[in-house]
C-alpha positions as CSV (number, residue, x, y, z in Angstrom):
1,X,129.9,89.8,143.0
2,X,126.9,90.0,140.5
3,X,123.8,92.1,142.2
4,X,120.9,89.6,143.0
5,X,118.6,91.3,140.5
6,X,120.6,90.2,137.7
7,X,121.2,86.5,138.7
8,X,119.1,83.7,137.4
9,X,119.7,80.6,139.6
10,X,119.0,77.0,138.1
11,X,117.4,74.6,140.3
12,X,118.6,71.8,138.1
13,X,122.5,70.9,138.2
14,X,124.2,72.6,135.1
15,X,127.7,71.3,135.7
16,X,129.4,68.8,138.2
17,X,126.3,68.4,140.1
18,X,126.4,72.0,141.4
19,X,124.0,75.1,141.1
20,X,125.1,77.6,138.7
21,X,124.1,81.4,138.4
22,X,124.0,83.1,135.3
23,X,123.4,86.7,134.4
24,X,120.1,87.3,132.7
25,X,119.8,89.5,129.6
26,X,119.5,93.4,129.8
27,X,116.5,95.3,128.2
28,X,117.8,98.6,129.7
29,X,119.0,99.8,126.5
30,X,116.2,98.4,124.1
31,X,114.6,101.0,121.9
32,X,112.7,101.2,118.6
33,X,114.2,102.5,115.5
34,X,112.5,104.7,114.2
35,X,110.8,106.2,117.2
36,X,108.4,108.7,115.2
37,X,106.3,107.7,111.8
38,X,105.9,110.7,109.6
39,X,104.0,111.4,107.2
40,X,100.8,110.0,108.7
41,X,100.0,108.6,105.1
42,X,98.3,105.1,106.1
43,X,101.4,103.2,105.0
44,X,103.0,100.3,106.8
45,X,106.5,101.3,108.2
46,X,109.0,98.8,109.5
47,X,110.1,99.3,113.2
48,X,112.9,97.3,114.7
49,X,113.7,96.8,118.4
50,X,117.4,96.8,119.0
51,X,119.6,97.3,122.0
52,X,119.2,94.1,124.1
53,X,122.7,93.1,125.7
54,X,123.7,89.8,127.4
55,X,126.6,90.1,130.0
56,X,127.9,86.6,128.9
57,X,127.8,87.1,125.3
58,X,124.8,84.7,124.7
59,X,122.6,85.0,121.6
60,X,119.4,86.7,122.1
61,X,116.0,86.2,120.7
62,X,113.1,88.6,120.7
63,X,109.4,87.9,120.9
64,X,107.1,90.6,120.3
65,X,104.2,89.6,122.8
66,X,101.6,92.2,121.7
67,X,101.3,95.6,120.1
68,X,98.6,98.3,121.5
69,X,97.9,101.9,120.7
70,X,95.8,104.7,122.2
71,X,93.6,105.4,119.3
72,X,90.7,103.0,118.0
73,X,91.8,101.0,115.1
74,X,89.1,102.4,112.7
75,X,88.7,106.2,112.8
76,X,86.0,108.6,111.0
77,X,84.9,107.0,107.7
78,X,86.5,108.6,104.5
79,X,89.8,109.3,106.1
80,X,91.5,106.2,104.8
81,X,91.7,104.7,108.3
82,X,92.2,100.7,107.9
83,X,92.7,97.7,110.5
84,X,94.9,96.2,111.5
85,X,97.4,98.6,112.5
86,X,100.4,96.4,113.1
87,X,101.7,93.4,111.3
88,X,104.3,90.9,112.3
89,X,107.3,90.3,109.8
90,X,107.9,86.6,109.3
91,X,111.5,85.4,110.1
92,X,112.2,88.6,112.0
93,X,110.9,88.4,115.5
94,X,112.1,91.8,116.7
95,X,110.6,93.5,113.7
96,X,107.0,94.9,113.5
97,X,105.2,97.0,111.0
98,X,103.3,99.9,112.2
99,X,100.7,102.0,110.1
100,X,101.7,105.5,110.0
101,X,98.3,107.1,111.0
102,X,96.6,109.0,113.6
103,X,93.5,111.0,114.2
104,X,93.9,114.4,112.7
105,X,91.8,115.9,115.4
106,X,93.6,114.1,118.2
107,X,96.7,114.5,120.2
108,X,98.7,111.9,117.8
109,X,98.8,108.1,118.2
110,X,101.2,106.2,120.5
111,X,101.9,102.6,119.8
112,X,103.3,100.3,122.5
113,X,105.3,97.3,121.4
114,X,105.4,94.7,124.4
115,X,108.3,92.2,124.2
116,X,110.4,89.6,125.8
117,X,114.0,88.8,125.2
118,X,115.5,85.3,125.8
119,X,119.1,84.4,126.0
120,X,118.6,80.5,125.4
121,X,119.8,79.5,128.8
122,X,116.6,80.5,130.9
123,X,117.3,84.0,131.3
124,X,114.8,86.8,130.0
125,X,114.0,90.4,130.3
126,X,111.0,92.2,129.1
127,X,109.7,95.8,128.3
128,X,107.3,97.9,126.3
129,X,108.7,100.4,124.0
130,X,106.7,103.3,122.3
131,X,106.5,104.6,118.6
132,X,104.6,107.8,118.0
133,X,102.7,109.2,115.0
134,X,102.5,113.0,116.1
135,X,99.8,115.3,115.2
136,X,102.1,117.7,113.3
137,X,105.7,117.3,111.8
138,X,108.4,117.6,114.5
139,X,105.5,117.4,117.3
140,X,105.0,114.8,119.8
141,X,102.0,112.4,120.4
142,X,100.6,112.1,123.9
143,X,99.9,108.5,125.3
144,X,96.0,109.0,126.4
145,X,96.4,105.4,128.3
146,X,93.7,103.8,126.1
147,X,94.5,100.3,125.1
148,X,93.6,99.0,121.9
149,X,95.0,95.9,120.2
150,X,96.9,96.9,116.9
151,X,97.2,93.4,115.6
152,X,93.3,92.8,115.1
153,X,91.2,93.6,112.3
């Protein structure tokens, strides 16, 4: 038996007048690639969300719903900061371009990519993945919890 948390029940009949149950897609293994952006030279870098699975083999479709970051879009003047810090990639709903930049006096920048995965049969899962721009090479970035829309100018 399929655990209840993985079952999507349709209220409309799908076959022979009965109610069918379908397993929903899994976002448990979704992750960004790459997970860190270096060097912080203000250029856009392509980030892909990968790893969604469907237990029934249905074709999956991503939708990036929003991108946030924990630093202001525009920092101290004269440091090359620009906005927006994220751009969608036409024709690739699981790709996003993120600006490799962070406040050099801060603790690194953390981008949060919010997404939904659909299976085309009414099932879906969602999540948030993080991409970091560390303060120094090989370091980490600490999420301050601040929420700034990365897609806005």
